[in-house]
C-alpha positions, 0 to 999 in steps of 0.5 A: 951676298945676303944684301945683295940677294934681299935687294933682288928680292924686293925687285922681284916681287916690284915686278910681279906685283907682290908685296915685298914683306909677303915674301920676306914674312915667308924667308923669315929673318934669318932665312937659310943660305947656303955657298957652294963653290964648284970649278968647272975648268976647261976640257979638250974633249967637252963633247965627251964630257957629262953634265947635269941633267935637265933641272930646275933650282928648287931653291928661291935665288941662286947667284951664280958666278962664272969666273972663266969662259967655260960654256955649260949654263944652259936656260930654257925658254919656250921648250929651247935651250940656251947657252949662257955666256959668262960675262966677267964680273956680272952673277947670274940669279937663277929664279928658283921653284920656291919663288912660284910658292911664297909669291 
């Protein structure tokens, strides 16, 4: 996972026109990593489920692997929420608030 994140950070830095070393230096060589696993099974009464409140991720990058066809993850663009459709075998990369600070 660290190799994937390192590659993504270099790519993001290059696309932002920022020297990748700037982000690497601010993250340090040991960077804090965490793994959290959540499983959301299909729900027959999905309209009665209370999910997370709308929020932004506070970390640098979050990799999400959706392992079933349960919808729920959404992104906000120009004040409109769009569902993120699961794509088998693909990671979703959430860019967090810290990127604004380090870049």
